[in-house]
N, C-alpha and C positions, 0 to 999 in steps of 0.2 A: 569375506571382511570388507564394508562399505567404507568409507569416508566418513561417514556420520554414526557408527554403531554405537550405541548407547547414548545417543543424542536424543532429546526429548523436544519435536518440534509441533507448536500449536498453529494452526492455519485457519483463519476466518474464512468463509465462505467456499469451503471445500469441496463442498458436494456437488458444484459443476464446473463447465469450463477450465479457466485457468487455475484454479483454488485445486480444482481434482488433479490436475496433471502435476501441480506443485507437489501434493500427497502423496500420489503414485512414486515420483521423482525422488522424493526424501526416502521413503519406504523401501525401494529399490537398492538404495545406499546405506539401509541398516537402521534409520530413524524408527522411533518411537513415534505416532503421529497422533493429535488430536484432531480430530476431523469437526470442525465447527461450521455448521450450517443450521439456519432456522428453516430451509427449506420454502421460502416463500416462491410467489412469482416476480414478473420482473420489475413490478413496482411496489415491492416490498408486502402486497397484500398475500393473504392465509399465509399457512406453514405445514411441512410434512417431513416426519422425523426418516421417513424413508431416503431422502436425500442424502443424508450424511453415512445413514446406514448401508447404504448400495456402496460408495467408497471405502468405507470400515470394510466390508465384506470381501471387496476387489484386494485391498491390502493384504488381508488374513489369508485369503485362496493362494497368494503368493510367496505366504509363509512369514511374510511381516507382523507387527505388534500395530495395534491402532483403537481408540475409541472415539465415539462418536460425542458432540455437546450440540445441544439445540439452543442455547441460549441467547439471546439478542445482544449486539453490541453497541446500544445506542444509550444504555444505562451504565453506571459506575459498578454498580453490582453485577449486572451481566457481564460484563467485562471480566471482573474479578473470579466469577465463578467459571468463564471459558478456562481462567489459569489454573483455577483450583481443581479442574476436572485433570489437568496433566500433572498437579504435584500428588492429588490422591491417588492415582492410579500408575504413574510413572514416578513420584519422588521428587521430580524437579524437572525446570524447562531450560533450554539450551538456547532456541530459535522461536523467534513470535515472526510470523507472515499476515501482515494486514491486508486482507484482501477483500472481504466482505464490500459488495456493494449491489446499488438499485437502480431505477432510472425513474425520474418523473418528468421528461421533459416539456417543457411549454415556455413561449417566446415569452419577454418582461413582462409584457404588458396585460398577458394572460394568464402569469403565474398568481397563484393564490397563495397565502401563507403555511399551509400545511406542506404543499410542493415544494416550498423551500425548505421549511422545518426538518422535514422527514429526512430529505435529501443530505443537509448538514448535518443532521443527527448519526445516520450512518456512515457516511464517508469521514467526515471530520471528528466528531465525538467519539464514532466508534474506535478510530484509530489512537485518539487521546487514551479511552477507557482501557483498552487492551494493553498498549503500551505503557501507562502506568504501572497497571498492575503487575505486567511481565517483568517490568525495569527493578521494580522493588524487589522482588524474588531474586534476579538475576545479580543485584548488588548484595544482597545477603548473602547467596550461593559463594560469592567470591571468587569464582571463576572466568566472568566475563559472559559475554553472549551477543546475541546477532539479531537485529529487529530489520525487518524490509517492510517498507510500506507502500501503498499502491495507489498513485496519481493518474495523471492521464493529460496528453497533449493537449485538452482543453483546458486544462488549468493551467500549463503555457503560454498556449497561443488565442485560446477562445475557440468558441464554436454555435453558429446559429442555434438559439433554443433551449440553449444549455448553461443558464445563468447560475442556476443553484449548484449543477453539476460542477462546473467551472469554478465558481465559489470556492465550492468545497476541495476539489482537488488542489487549487493555489494554495489553498490553506495546509493542505497536508505536506507540500514543498515547504513551507515556512516552518511547520512543525518537526519535520524531518530534521532540517537546519541546525535548530536550534536544540531538538532533542540531543545530536550528533555531538555538540558543542559540551552540553550539560554531561550526557554520560558517558563521556570519553575516560573519563579518571576512575570509572568502574570496568574499563575493559569490553565496555559494551559498544559496538558499532552502529549504525542506525544509517540505511539510505534508502533510496525510493526508487522505485522503477515504473516507467509511463509504457505500458505495453501496447500492443495493436494484434488482436489475433481473433478468429472467427469463432465466436460465442454468441450467445444469445443476445448479449448487450450490444454489440459492435458487427455483427456477421454480414449487414447489407452492404458495409463500406470498407470491407480490407478484400483482399483475394485469397481466393481458397487454398492457397500454400503457406496463408499464416496461420498456422494451427495452433492451439495453446501449449502443446508441447516444447515449441520452439522458445517459449518464454522461461520455462523452469531451470536450462544451464546456467542461466543469469544469477538465479535467485539462489542456487547452489553453489554458485561460485561465491557470492557478497558473504554466505554464510558459512562459508568453509575456513580453514585457515589459511588458504592462499587466499582470503579475500579480509582478513581480520585488521588489518592495517587502513582500508578503505572505508572511511565514515563520512558522513553530511552530501553524498553526491547523491545525483539525479539521473538516471538513464532513460534514454528510450531502447526499446527492443521492437523492432517491426519484422516479422520470421525470422529471417538470418542475418539481419541487419542490427547491429547494437551500436548506441552513439550516447554522449554524456550530453545534457543540456545544462551550460554556462550560462550565467548572468554577465552581461558587458554594458559598459558604459563608453559615451562618446568622451572626446577629450575636453569639449566645451571651451567656454570663454571666460574668463573673469574680468570685470570691472575694476580697473584702477581705483585705488586708495578706497575701497569698499564702499563705494556710493551706491546709493539705490539706481536699480535699474528704472528706465521708463517705458512705459508701455510702447512707445515709438522706439525706444533703443533694440527693444526686445525684438520687435519685429522686423527693425533692419540687419541685426545679428542673426536672425531666426534660423537661417541656413547652415550658416556657422557651428551654432549651438550643435545642431542634428550630425554636422559632417564626422 
């Protein structure tokens, strides 16, 4: 008996890397898996059903249950179709992992409109399209659920040449926190992870021991009964290190009598404002 027996898990971008690791880890714990992957290249071009099919075959070879889905997350109909695959095959959805992603890096002054729009569509709108479809069904089922979104350190701290990606991933953080507030009444917890692992997206900048399989235990924890009370959080996970991102602000300084600040006064007090 696994801790996710009879649970149905939908994972987007599950054909490679971190998504594949999630799919295999959940299946090992008894979950039924929808392996969604369009099978594109890193920049989002092309498609191949073999990418998702390979993971499905791995799960089945291990005695698990899985089905492939090849829809894109960038449209509302695509997000709905991904969730419908779970409903039609397994009769329900309990857990959604929003993991699909691509890259189209370019510096701000060289980025064209399509580079911006495509990355926002996949990472941010794709998170929304799947989350809304899944959350509506979880609400109707009446026994809660778990949603884990994928953000990035780029969305928290920024990174050169990734204005589109960073903006999308920062949006995922804001979306996660608001979805957590709104869905808590239905027993649905919503969290985000900012992973770092050796994948085709970031392999040149992380150490070799940071394998995708390192990321999945945190996701399984957040989706399990042990993590059910945790919601609205953003966790970083770099190899074996897990930490939480938190927003903080300084004590600041308030002007007496609610008078307007002058430019000179702000300049004179600037160090104290940031202290």
